[in-house]
C-alpha positions in Angstrom: 34.1 -55.1 -38.5 33.0 -55.0 -34.8 35.3 -52.1 -34.1 33.8 -50.2 -37.0 30.3 -51.0 -35.7 31.2 -49.7 -32.2 32.6 -46.5 -33.7 29.4 -45.9 -35.6 27.3 -46.6 -32.4 29.4 -44.1 -30.4 28.4 -41.3 -32.8 24.8 -41.8 -31.6 25.7 -41.3 -27.9 26.2 -38.0 -26.0 29.7 -36.5 -25.8 29.8 -37.2 -22.1 29.0 -40.9 -22.8 31.8 -41.1 -25.5 34.2 -39.4 -23.1 33.5 -41.9 -20.3 32.9 -45.2 -22.1 34.3 -44.7 -25.7 37.8 -46.1 -25.1 36.4 -49.1 -23.2 33.9 -49.9 -25.9 36.6 -49.8 -28.6 39.0 -52.0 -26.6 36.1 -54.5 -26.2 35.4 -54.3 -29.9 39.0 -55.0 -30.8 39.1 -58.0 -28.4 36.0 -59.5 -29.9 37.1 -58.8 -33.4 40.4 -60.7 -32.7 39.0 -63.7 -30.7 35.8 -64.4 -32.5 36.6 -64.0 -36.2 35.2 -67.4 -36.9 31.9 -66.5 -35.2 31.4 -63.0 -36.5 27.6 -63.0 -36.3 27.7 -64.0 -32.7 30.4 -61.5 -31.9 28.3 -58.7 -33.5 25.3 -59.6 -31.3 27.5 -59.6 -28.1 28.9 -56.3 -29.1 25.4 -54.8 -29.4 24.5 -56.2 -26.0 27.5 -54.6 -24.4 26.7 -51.3 -26.0 23.1 -51.4 -24.7 24.2 -52.4 -21.2 26.7 -49.5 -21.1 24.0 -47.1 -22.3 21.6 -48.3 -19.6 24.3 -48.0 -16.9 25.0 -44.4 -18.1 21.3 -43.5 -18.0 21.0 -45.0 -14.4 24.0 -42.9 -13.2 22.6 -39.7 -14.7 19.1 -40.4 -13.2 20.7 -41.1 -9.7 22.9 -38.0 -9.9 19.8 -35.8 -10.9 17.8 -37.2 -8.0 20.6 -36.6 -5.5 21.2 -33.1 -6.7 17.5 -32.4 -6.6 17.2 -33.4 -2.9 20.4 -32.0 -1.6 19.4 -28.3 -1.4 16.2 -29.2 0.6 18.2 -31.5 2.9 20.8 -28.7 3.5 18.0 -26.2 4.1 16.4 -28.6 6.6 19.7 -29.0 8.4 20.3 -25.3 8.5 16.9 -24.6 10.0 17.4 -27.2 12.7 20.8 -25.8 13.5 19.4 -22.3 13.6 16.8 -23.4 16.1 19.4 -25.1 18.3 21.8 -22.1 18.0 19.0 -19.7 19.1 18.1 -22.0 22.0 21.6 -21.7 23.3 21.2 -17.9 23.5 17.6 -17.3 24.6 18.2 -13.8 25.9 19.5 -12.7 22.6 16.8 -14.4 20.6 14.1 -13.0 22.9 15.3 -9.4 22.7 15.7 -9.5 18.9 12.3 -11.1 18.5 10.7 -8.6 20.8 12.2 -5.7 18.9 11.0 -7.0 15.6 7.6 -7.8 17.1 7.0 -4.3 18.2 8.2 -2.9 14.9 6.3 -5.3 12.7 3.2 -5.1 15.0 3.1 -1.3 14.7 3.6 -1.5 11.0 0.9 -4.1 10.6 -1.6 -2.1 12.7 -1.0 1.0 10.7 -1.2 -0.9 7.4 -4.7 -2.2 8.5 -5.8 1.4 9.2 -4.2 2.8 6.0 -5.7 0.0 3.9 -9.2 1.0 5.1 -8.8 4.7 4.9 -6.5 5.1 1.8 -6.8 2.0 -0.3 -10.0 0.0 0.0 -12.5 2.7 1.0 -16.1 1.8 1.4 -16.9 -1.9 1.0 -19.1 -3.5 -1.7 -18.6 -0.6 -4.2 -18.3 -1.9 -7.8 -15.8 0.0 -10.0 -15.2 2.5 -7.2 -13.0 4.7 -9.4 -16.1 5.7 -11.4 -18.2 6.5 -8.3 -17.7 10.1 -7.2 -19.2 12.6 -4.7 -20.7 15.9 -6.0 -19.5 19.2 -4.5 -20.5 22.8 -5.0 -18.0 25.6 -4.7 -19.4 29.2 -4.2 -18.5 32.5 -2.7 -21.5 34.2 -1.0 -21.3 37.9 -0.2 -19.1 38.7 2.8 -17.5 35.3 2.8 -14.5 33.6 1.4 -14.8 30.8 -1.2 -16.2 27.6 0.4 -16.8 24.1 -0.9 -19.4 21.7 0.5 -20.8 18.3 -0.2 -24.1 19.3 1.3 -26.4 20.1 -1.6 -30.1 20.3 -2.2 -32.5 17.8 -3.7 -32.8 20.2 -6.7 -29.1 19.6 -7.4 -29.7 15.8 -7.3 -32.4 16.3 -10.0 -29.9 18.2 -12.1 -27.1 15.6 -11.7 -29.2 12.6 -12.6 -30.1 14.2 -15.9 -26.5 14.7 -17.0 -25.4 12.8 -20.0 -22.1 11.9 -18.3 -23.9 10.2 -15.5 -24.7 6.5 -15.8 -26.6 6.8 -12.5 -27.0 9.2 -9.5 -28.2 8.8 -6.0 -28.7 10.9 -2.9 -28.5 10.1 0.8 -28.4 11.7 4.3 -27.1 10.0 7.5 -28.9 11.2 10.6 -29.0 10.3 14.3 -32.1 8.4 15.4 -33.4 5.9 17.9 -34.7 2.4 17.8 -37.0 0.9 20.4 -39.0 2.5 23.1 -38.6 3.3 26.8 -35.7 1.7 28.6 -34.9 -0.4 25.5 -34.4 2.6 23.3 -31.0 2.9 21.7 -29.3 5.4 19.5 -28.7 4.4 15.9 -27.4 5.9 12.6 -30.1 6.1 10.0 -29.2 6.4 6.3 -32.0 7.9 4.3 -31.3 7.2 0.6 -32.9 7.2 -2.8 -33.7 3.8 -4.1 -31.0 4.2 -6.8 -28.2 4.2 -4.2 -27.8 0.4 -4.0 -27.8 -0.3 -7.7 -25.4 2.6 -8.3 -22.9 1.1 -5.8 -23.4 -2.4 -7.2 -24.2 -4.0 -3.8 -26.3 -7.0 -3.3 -28.3 -7.7 -0.1 -27.3 -10.5 2.3 -30.9 -11.2 3.0 -34.2 -10.1 1.4 -34.0 -7.0 -0.9 -33.4 -3.3 -1.0 -36.3 -0.9 -1.2 -37.7 -0.2 -4.7 -38.4 3.1 -6.5 -42.1 3.0 -5.8 -41.4 2.7 -2.1 -39.3 5.9 -2.3 -41.8 8.0 -4.3 -43.2 11.2 -3.1 -46.7 9.8 -2.9 -46.1 6.2 -2.0 -43.2 6.2 0.4 -43.5 3.2 2.7 -42.0 2.7 6.1 -39.6 -0.1 5.0 -36.1 -0.6 6.3 -32.9 -2.4 5.4 -30.9 -3.2 8.5 -27.2 -3.6 8.7 -25.5 -6.9 9.4 -24.4 -5.5 12.8 -27.9 -4.5 13.9 -29.2 -7.9 12.7 -26.7 -9.6 15.0 -27.1 -7.2 18.0 -30.9 -6.9 18.0 -32.1 -10.0 16.3 -29.4 -12.6 17.0 -29.1 -13.2 13.2 -32.6 -14.8 13.2 -33.4 -16.2 9.8 -37.0 -15.0 10.1 -36.0 -11.3 10.5 -37.6 -10.3 7.1 -41.1 -9.0 7.6 -40.5 -8.1 11.3 -41.3 -4.7 12.6 -38.5 -2.3 13.8 -39.3 0.8 15.8 -37.4 3.8 14.4 -37.9 7.2 15.9 -41.1 5.8 17.5 -42.5 4.7 14.1 -42.8 1.1 13.0 -40.8 0.1 9.9 -41.1 -3.2 8.1 -37.7 -4.9 7.6 -37.4 -6.0 3.9 -33.7 -6.7 3.8 -30.3 -7.1 5.5 -27.3 -5.3 4.0 -24.0 -7.3 3.6 -21.4 -7.2 6.4 -19.4 -4.0 6.3 -21.7 -2.1 3.9 -21.7 1.6 4.8 -22.9 3.2 1.6 -20.5 5.7 0.0 -18.9 6.7 3.3 -16.9 4.8 6.0 -19.1 5.7 9.0 -21.4 3.2 10.6 -25.0 3.0 9.3 -27.5 0.8 11.2 -30.6 1.2 9.1 -31.4 2.3 5.5 -34.8 3.9 4.8 -36.4 5.7 1.8 -35.3 9.3 1.4 -38.9 10.6 1.0 -39.7 9.5 4.6 -37.8 12.6 5.7 -40.6 14.8 4.5 -42.4 14.3 7.8 -39.4 15.4 9.8 -38.3 18.6 7.8 -39.8 21.4 5.9 -42.3 20.4 3.3 -40.6 22.2 0.4 -37.2 20.6 0.9 -37.3 18.9 -2.5 -37.8 22.3 -4.3 -35.8 24.7 -2.1 -32.4 25.8 -3.2 -31.5 26.7 0.4 -32.2 23.2 1.7 -28.6 22.0 1.2 -28.0 19.1 3.5 -28.0 16.1 1.2 -25.1 14.2 -0.2 -25.1 13.2 -3.9 -23.0 10.6 -5.6 -22.7 9.9 -9.3 -21.4 6.9 -11.4 -19.7 8.2 -14.5 -20.2 6.5 -17.8 -17.4 4.3 -19.0 -14.6 6.5 -20.4 -16.0 9.9 -19.2 -13.4 12.3 -18.0 -14.2 13.6 -14.5 -13.2 17.2 -15.5 -15.6 17.0 -18.5 -18.3 15.7 -16.2 -17.7 18.6 -13.8 -18.0 21.1 -16.6 -21.3 19.6 -17.7 -22.7 19.6 -14.2 -21.7 23.3 -13.7 -23.5 24.2 -16.9 -26.7 22.4 -16.0 -26.6 23.9 -12.5 -26.3 27.5 -13.6 -29.0 27.1 -16.3 -31.4 25.5 -13.8 -30.9 28.1 -11.0 -33.8 30.5 -11.0 -33.0 32.6 -7.9 -31.5 36.0 -7.6 -28.3 35.1 -5.6 -25.3 36.0 -7.7 -23.0 33.5 -6.0 -25.4 30.6 -6.9 -25.3 31.6 -10.6 -21.5 31.6 -10.5 -21.2 28.4 -8.4 -19.1 25.5 -9.7 -20.3 21.9 -9.5 -17.6 19.2 -9.5 -16.8 15.7 -8.4 -14.2 14.0 -6.3 -13.5 10.4 -5.2 -15.3 8.8 -2.3 -12.4 9.3 0.0 -12.6 13.1 0.0 -13.8 15.1 3.0 -17.0 17.3 3.1 -15.1 20.2 1.8 -13.5 18.2 -1.0 -10.1 18.0 0.6 -8.3 14.9 2.0 -9.7 14.1 5.4 -7.4 15.0 8.3 -7.3 11.4 9.5 -6.1 10.2 6.0 -3.4 12.9 5.9 -2.1 11.8 9.3 -2.3 8.1 8.4 -0.3 8.8 5.2 2.4 10.3 7.3 2.2 7.6 9.9 2.7 5.0 7.2 6.1 6.6 6.6 6.7 6.6 10.3 6.1 2.9 10.5 8.7 2.4 7.8 11.2 4.4 9.9 10.4 2.2 12.9 11.2 -0.9 10.7 14.5 0.7 9.6 15.4 1.4 13.2 14.6 -2.1 14.2 16.6 -3.4 11.2 19.6 -1.3 12.1 19.5 -2.5 15.7 19.2 -6.2 14.8 22.0 -5.9 12.2 24.2 -4.3 14.9 23.4 -7.2 17.3 24.0 -9.8 14.6 27.4 -8.2 13.8 28.3 -8.5 17.5 27.1 -12.0 17.7 29.0 -12.9 14.5 32.2 -11.5 16.0 31.7 -13.8 19.0 31.2 -16.7 16.6 34.2 -16.0 14.5 36.2 -19.0 15.7 33.2 -21.4 15.2 32.7 -20.1 11.7 36.4 -20.4 11.0 36.5 -24.0 12.1 33.5 -24.8 9.9 35.3 -23.2 7.0 38.4 -25.3 7.8 36.4 -28.5 7.8 35.2 -27.8 4.3 32.1 -25.7 4.5 31.8 -23.2 1.7 31.3 -19.5 2.3 27.9 -19.8 0.5 26.9 -22.5 3.0 27.9 -20.2 6.0 26.0 -17.3 4.4 22.9 -19.4 4.0 23.1 -20.7 7.6 23.3 -17.1 9.0 20.6 -15.7 6.8 18.3 -18.6 7.8 18.9 -17.7 11.5 18.0 -14.1 10.9 14.9 -15.0 8.9 13.8 -17.4 11.5 14.1 -14.6 14.1 12.2 -12.2 11.9 9.4 -14.7 11.4 9.2 -15.3 15.2 9.0 -11.6 15.7 6.4 -11.2 13.1 4.2 -13.9 14.7 4.4 -12.0 18.0 3.9 -8.8 16.1 0.5 -10.0 15.0 -0.6 -10.0 18.6 0.8 -6.5 19.0 -1.0 -5.4 15.8 -4.3 -6.8 17.2 -3.9 -4.8 20.4 -2.7 -1.6 18.9 -5.1 -1.7 15.9 -8.1 -2.5 18.1 -7.2 0.3 20.5 -6.8 2.8 17.7 -10.1 1.8 16.1 -12.1 2.0 19.3 -10.7 5.2 20.7 -9.3 7.4 17.9 -11.2 6.2 14.9 -14.5 5.1 16.4 -16.6 6.9 13.9 -15.4 4.5 11.1 -17.1 1.2 10.6 -14.4 -1.5 10.6 -15.6 -4.4 8.5 -12.7 -6.8 9.5 -10.6 -7.6 12.4 -7.3 -5.7 13.1 -5.4 -8.7 11.7 -7.1 -9.9 8.5 -5.8 -11.9 5.6 -4.3 -8.8 3.9 -2.5 -7.7 7.1 -1.3 -11.3 7.6 0.1 -11.5 4.1 1.9 -8.1 4.4 3.4 -9.1 7.7 4.7 -12.4 6.3 6.3 -10.7 3.3 7.7 -7.9 5.5 9.1 -10.4 8.0 10.8 -12.5 5.3 12.3 -9.4 3.6 13.5 -8.1 6.9 15.0 -11.4 7.9 17.0 -11.5 4.6 17.9 -7.8 4.8 19.2 -7.8 8.3 21.0 -11.1 7.9 22.9 -10.6 4.6 25.2 -7.7 5.7 26.3 -9.3 9.0 26.6 -12.7 7.3 28.9 -11.3 4.5 31.0 -9.5 7.1 31.5 -12.4 9.5 32.2 -15.0 6.8 34.9 -12.8 5.1 38.3 -14.4 6.0 36.6 -16.5 8.7 39.3 -19.1 8.6 42.2 -16.6 8.9 40.5 -14.8 11.8 39.8 -18.0 13.6 43.5 -19.1 13.4 44.7 -15.8 14.7 45.2 -15.9 18.5 46.1 -13.1 20.9 44.9 -10.4 18.4 41.8 -8.2 18.8 38.8 -9.9 17.4 37.4 -6.8 15.9 38.5 -4.7 12.9 38.3 -1.0 12.0 35.9 -1.8 9.2 33.5 -3.7 11.4 33.6 -1.1 14.1 32.9 1.6 11.6 29.9 -0.3 10.3 28.5 -0.9 13.8 29.0 2.8 14.7 27.3 3.9 11.5 24.3 1.7 12.3 24.1 3.1 15.8 24.2 6.7 14.4 21.4 5.7 11.9 19.3 4.5 14.9 19.9 7.7 16.8 19.1 9.8 13.7 15.8 8.2 13.0 14.9 8.2 16.7 15.5 12.0 16.9 13.3 12.6 13.8 10.5 10.4 15.3 10.7 12.1 18.7 10.6 15.5 17.2 7.5 14.6 15.3 6.0 13.2 18.5 6.8 16.3 20.4 5.2 18.5 17.7 2.0 16.5 17.9 2.0 16.5 21.7 2.2 20.3 21.6 -0.6 20.4 19.0 -2.9 18.3 21.2 -2.0 20.5 24.2 -2.7 23.6 22.3 -6.0 22.2 21.0 -7.1 21.1 24.5 -6.3 24.6 25.9 -7.6 26.8 23.1 -10.0 29.4 24.3 -13.3 28.4 22.8 -15.4 31.0 24.6 -17.1 28.4 26.7 -16.3 25.5 29.0 -16.7 22.3 27.0 -15.8 19.8 29.8 -18.5 20.6 32.3 -21.5 21.3 30.0 -23.9 18.5 29.0 -26.0 18.8 25.9 -29.3 17.1 26.4 -31.6 16.3 23.5 -34.9 14.3 23.7 -36.7 12.0 21.2 -40.5 11.7 21.5 -43.3 9.5 20.5 -44.8 9.9 17.0 -47.7 12.3 16.5 -49.3 9.9 14.0 -53.0 9.2 14.8 -53.7 12.7 16.2 -56.0 15.1 14.4 -54.7 18.4 13.2 -55.8 20.4 16.2 -54.4 17.9 18.7 -51.1 17.7 16.8 -50.7 21.5 16.8 -51.4 21.6 20.5 -49.0 18.8 21.3 -46.3 20.4 19.2 -46.7 23.7 21.0 -46.5 21.9 24.4 -43.3 20.1 23.3 -41.7 23.4 22.2 -42.1 24.8 25.7 -41.4 21.6 27.6 -37.6 22.0 28.1 -37.9 25.6 29.3 -40.7 24.5 31.6 -38.6 21.9 33.4 -35.5 23.9 33.9 -36.2 24.5 37.6 -36.6 20.7 38.2 -33.3 20.0 36.4 -31.5 22.8 38.4 -32.5 21.0 41.5 -30.7 17.8 40.5 -27.6 17.1 42.7 -24.5 18.1 40.9 -26.1 20.6 38.6 -24.8 24.1 38.8 -26.9 25.6 36.1 -29.2 24.8 33.2 -30.5 26.6 30.1 -32.2 25.9 26.8 -30.9 27.0 23.4 -31.6 26.7 19.7 -28.3 26.8 17.8 -25.3 25.5 19.7 -21.5 25.6 19.2 -20.5 22.4 17.4 -24.1 21.6 16.8 -27.0 23.0 14.7 -26.0 26.3 13.1 -28.3 28.9 11.6 -27.3 31.8 9.4 -29.3 35.0 9.4 -29.5 38.3 7.5 -28.8 41.3 9.6 -29.6 44.9 8.5 -28.2 47.8 10.4 -29.8 51.3 9.9 -27.4 53.8 8.3 -25.4 51.0 6.8 -26.0 49.7 3.2 -24.5 46.3 4.1 -22.5 44.7 6.9 -18.7 44.9 6.5 -17.3 41.9 4.6 -15.1 39.9 7.0 -14.2 36.9 4.8 -15.5 34.6 7.5 -19.2 34.6 6.5 -22.3 36.4 7.5 -23.8 36.4 11.0 -25.1 33.3 12.6 -27.9 33.2 15.2 -28.9 31.4 18.4 -32.1 31.6 20.5 -31.3 31.1 24.2 -32.9 31.1 27.6 -31.7 33.4 30.4 -28.6 31.9 32.3 -27.3 30.5 29.0 -24.0 32.4 29.3 -23.5 31.4 32.9 -24.3 27.8 32.0 -21.9 27.8 29.1 -19.1 29.7 30.9 -19.2 32.5 28.2 -18.3 35.9 29.6 -20.5 38.9 29.1 -18.2 41.8 28.3 -20.6 44.7 28.3 -24.3 45.2 28.9 -26.7 42.8 30.5 -27.9 39.2 30.2 -31.4 38.2 29.1 -34.0 38.1 31.9 -37.3 36.3 32.3 -39.2 39.2 30.8 -37.3 38.8 27.5 -39.6 36.3 25.8 -42.1 35.8 23.0 -44.2 38.9 22.6 -41.8 41.3 24.4 -39.6 43.9 22.9 -37.0 42.3 20.6 -33.5 42.4 22.2 -30.2 40.8 21.3 -26.7 40.1 22.5 -23.9 40.2 19.9 -20.4 38.7 19.8 -17.4 40.9 20.5 -16.2 40.4 16.9 -19.5 41.7 15.5 -19.4 44.7 17.8 -15.9 45.5 16.7 -16.6 45.0 13.1 -19.9 46.8 12.7 -19.3 49.6 15.2 -15.5 50.0 15.5 -14.5 52.2 18.3 -18.1 52.8 19.4 -20.4 51.3 22.0 -23.0 49.0 20.4 -25.3 48.9 23.5 -28.7 50.4 22.7 -28.2 50.3 18.9 -30.7 48.8 16.6 -30.4 45.9 14.2 -33.1 44.2 12.0 -33.1 40.4 11.8 -34.4 38.3 8.9 -35.3 38.6 5.3 -37.4 40.7 4.9 -36.0 42.6 7.9 -38.0 42.4 11.1 -38.7 45.1 13.7 -35.9 47.0 15.4 -34.0 44.7 17.8 -32.1 46.5 20.5 -28.6 45.3 21.4 -28.4 44.9 25.2 -25.1 43.1 25.6 -21.8 42.0 24.1 -20.5 38.5 24.7 -17.0 37.1 24.2 -16.3 35.4 20.9 -17.0 31.6 20.7 -15.9 29.0 18.3 -19.0 27.8 16.4 -17.9 24.8 14.3 -14.2 24.2 14.4 -11.2 24.3 16.7 -9.3 26.2 14.0 -11.6 29.0 13.3 -11.4 32.8 12.8 -13.8 35.0 14.8 -17.3 35.2 13.4 -20.3 37.5 13.8 -22.9 36.0 16.0 -26.3 37.2 17.4 -28.1 35.8 20.5 -31.9 36.4 20.9 -34.2 35.3 23.7 -35.8 31.9 23.2 -39.3 32.4 21.9 -38.4 35.3 19.6 -36.9 33.1 17.0 -38.6 32.7 13.6 -37.8 30.2 10.9 -35.5 27.9 12.8 -35.8 25.4 15.7 -34.5 22.3 17.4 -34.0 23.1 21.1 -31.5 21.4 23.3 -31.0 21.7 27.1 -27.6 22.7 28.4 -26.6 21.4 31.9 -23.5 22.6 33.8 -22.3 19.9 36.2 -20.1 20.3 39.2 -19.2 16.6 39.4 -18.9 13.5 37.2 -20.8 14.3 34.1 -22.1 10.7 33.6 -23.8 10.6 37.0 -25.4 14.0 36.4 -26.5 12.8 32.9 -28.3 9.7 34.4 -30.1 11.9 37.0 -31.2 14.5 34.3 -32.3 11.7 32.0 -34.5 10.2 34.8 -35.9 13.6 35.7 -37.0 14.3 32.1 -38.6 10.9 31.4 -40.5 11.2 34.6 -41.8 14.7 33.7 -43.0 13.7 30.2 -44.2 10.2 29.3 -44.0 10.9 25.5 -40.1 11.1 25.7 -38.8 7.9 24.2 -35.0 8.6 24.5 -32.8 11.2 26.1 -29.4 11.7 24.4 -26.6 13.3 26.5 -23.0 14.2 25.7 -20.6 16.9 26.8 -19.6 19.6 24.5 -16.1 18.2 24.8 -17.3 14.9 23.2 -18.7 16.9 20.3 -15.3 18.5 19.8 -13.4 15.2 20.2 -13.8 14.1 16.5 -11.7 17.2 15.5 -9.0 16.1 18.0 -8.7 12.6 16.7 -6.2 13.3 13.9 -3.8 14.9 16.3 -4.4 12.3 19.0 -3.8 9.5 16.4 -0.5 11.2 15.3 0.5 11.8 18.9 -0.2 8.2 20.1 1.5 6.6 17.1 4.6 8.9 17.1 5.0 8.6 20.8 4.9 4.8 20.7 7.3 4.8 17.7 9.6 7.4 19.2 9.8 5.7 22.6 10.4 2.3 20.9 13.1 3.9 18.7 14.7 5.6 21.8 14.9 2.3 23.7 16.3 0.5 20.6 18.8 3.3 20.1 19.9 3.1 23.8 20.4 -0.6 23.4 22.3 0.0 20.2 24.6 2.5 21.9 25.1 0.2 25.0 25.8 -2.9 23.0 28.4 -1.1 20.8 30.1 0.4 23.8 30.1 -2.9 25.6 31.6 -4.6 22.6 34.3 -1.8 22.2 35.3 -2.2 25.9 35.5 -6.0 25.6 37.3 -5.8 22.2 39.9 -3.2 23.5 40.4 -4.7 26.9 44.1 -5.3 26.1 44.6 -1.6 24.9 42.8 -0.3 28.0 45.0 -2.5 30.2 48.1 -1.2 28.5 46.9 2.4 29.1 46.3 1.8 32.7 49.6 0.0 33.1 51.4 3.0 31.6 49.8 5.4 34.2 46.5 6.5 32.6 43.9 7.6 35.2 40.8 5.6 35.7 38.5 8.6 35.2 40.3 9.3 31.9 39.7 5.8 30.6 36.0 6.0 31.6 35.7 9.4 29.9 37.0 7.8 26.6 33.9 5.5 26.6 31.6 8.4 27.5 33.1 10.5 24.6 32.4 7.6 22.2 28.8 7.6 23.3 28.4 11.4 23.2 30.1 11.6 19.8 27.7 9.1 18.2 24.7 10.7 19.8 25.7 14.2 18.6 26.1 12.9 15.1 22.6 11.3 15.3 21.1 14.4 16.8 22.5 16.7 14.1 21.3 14.4 11.3 17.9 13.8 12.9 17.3 17.6 13.4 18.3 18.3 9.8 15.8 15.6 8.6 13.0 16.9 10.9 13.6 20.5 9.7 13.6 19.4 6.1 10.3 17.6 6.6 8.8 20.5 8.6 7.2 22.2 5.6 5.2 19.1 4.8 4.2 18.4 8.4 3.1 22.0 9.2 -0.5 21.5 7.9 -1.0 18.7 10.3 -0.1 20.7 13.4 -2.1 23.1 15.5 -0.7 26.4 16.6 2.9 25.2 16.8 5.8 25.6 14.3 7.1 22.5 12.7 10.6 23.8 13.6 9.8 24.7 17.2 13.1 25.2 19.0 11.7 24.0 22.3 10.8 20.6 20.8 14.1 20.2 19.0 16.1 21.2 22.1 14.1 18.9 24.4 14.6 15.9 22.1 18.3 16.6 21.8 18.6 16.8 25.6 16.6 13.5 26.0 18.9 11.6 23.6 22.0 13.0 25.3 20.7 11.8 28.6 20.0 8.4 27.2 23.4 8.2 25.6 25.0 9.1 29.0 22.9 6.4 30.7 23.8 3.8 28.1 27.5 4.6 28.5 27.5 4.3 32.3 28.0 0.6 32.7 30.5 0.2 29.8 32.6 3.1 31.2 32.6 1.4 34.7 33.7 -1.8 33.1 36.5 0.0 31.3 37.6 1.7 34.5 37.7 -1.6 36.4 40.0 -3.4 33.9 42.9 -5.1 35.8 46.1 -4.3 33.7 47.9 -7.5 34.8 44.9 -9.7 34.1 44.4 -8.1 30.7 48.0 -8.5 29.7 48.1 -12.2 30.9 45.0 -12.9 28.9 46.8 -11.7 25.8 
């Protein structure tokens, strides 16, 4: 009976329990059944107790086994980490070099990620649903010009856009230069004049106070209120909590501070904005009809599309509304197209040059990571070969191959994490330098190493550690026991040597591609720096003054003061020319890379000017000595003289391109042109000047007209030009002092060289050059180390073979040349592959370059020569070691 009971109980237990304890329980049951027949009830109870006890013991064993298995992996991981630390401490030079290589690679990658994240991914901060917020562009083709696109539109276009059914909201803004403070405390600032709808459209909330309201931006009730940036709040007010309600002097007028923008807020663009003010306050600074004029196209307009509206459909609606609303007689305006693009687009609707370069450099950073990974894998393979006996002994003592793999991968991951930690310091330095020098026009709302960069660096380092550790670990743990037991045989193998050689060739290939890219960008910067602009940008200072407000003066006094101010700069030229270090000075309205003014030119006997595809003529009004000051050559005729002024006979000097276009093969001197619309009196051409670039480094020749200062009509904004013979900054200080002494109404004097005005157009090439040079040189050093380490390993690995060769009569120089040939062979393979890659990518890189072919043979040849020299240098020491092998010693060692 008891046996039957036990058999029934066993059916309730798991199979594992029945297998382990079933036989024992049945034996116990039979014994109880035989010895206790007279006490069956007691026997049944004992049997049940035994079954319960066995069940409890089984459950305790299972629970203990589960706990042990749960903790064993963590214990093994902890032991492997400790062993990895000890192992790396025994080889500090190896660990330091690998960590430094990875630090430079991950640091450059992290710095570029931070820049790309700002320019290409995040865009302007504090913009809600940024994919629905778009900039408005107008594309047109005026007579005599090619098709052009601009984000500069008129206020009338803004009125049209905000009535569109596809628009949930619309806003307009303009970012201008200005000053804050007075006298010695005056500082330059960026002022964003905006419609009150800008802030609600973007979805931003103030950090303190409020933004200005619609009634404060009305045409009749515009108040002098301001919203300051977080940066200005810190710099000028020390983050004072009572900043709201304080007065801020902007362009010599007091503004009431009503709010503080959140940190990093720059509106719809990435550039710094220090103060936001109502758009309608601009009416006192520009023409009175700017809100109704179709020609006043200097505003930016943004639109928030309604949910689900297709951007193309919105563009079609805007174009229709625009052409219906236009009431002028310009055909190109009636045929203009209005469309929208994302906030990251440039002023002409294209991708900004900086963004295009950064996109390329992001790929470059990945190449640098691959080069670093190849180098580290190569070094780990060499280190693994040296540790073959150690790993074989561990295998003989019972360590599994998986345990050895785990140990080696942990070592490589630990090295990668150390490198990434050091790389964050590199990223902070590189990122900060790039921001401050090459991308200074962008407002950086976070540090070079923020949480996103930190996370990306951590993920990258972990992935790199596993990636570079797996292949060497698999290789060195394969047949570790058999290799450790072999004695007197070469430690290497053909497969391992081929793998290391392949990794070395990969490093050389990528290094060549990077160096070719760097060389192309270097030539672009050189060409851009030495392009003939038609003037001398480095030695010419542009001096502009800001003055006290005319508020409080009656109409007569205001007109008198305005007339005096117009003549002031010309009146102090002699004083400025007497400043030490000044070679010449002049005054001009309309400067290269500054304010530009178009004009209608009528030529007698010509129905219209020839169409050039580069636009109609532009115009400048200049003082005598302008051309000497600028360094622009007069090719024919004469310069202006002091008698050429307001009220005298109209005269003009034209550009060489205009002379060649309008009067081909004829002398334009003495001919008549009429300037303006309607045409003015006959203006006599008295000279021809060389062509000058007016707006861009990459620019086709344009027609340009110079007239004497004082004869201009309908445009203004004079600036002084000063040619220096010494340090421009010291001359600028002296000129600034001279002007403020001569006129007490001057509140601020801004000075910069023409080269500084051109620099923003250089920054994309400089950014590419700096990054590619750093990456290329790093890759070159890593490649040299890779070649050297492989050759050193080969010489050590084949020491016996070299000794045999020498014992059999081989010449020392022949043995040394074998090593050199190995180096040259790998380098030539890398050069060939790298040149092919660079040539294949040349088509895509060409738009980023300036006056240089993406397949320039000089650059390709120079890089090939440099890598060959590096390969020769890397093979020098290993070849000497091979030549100095003692045959007897090598044979005895075997």
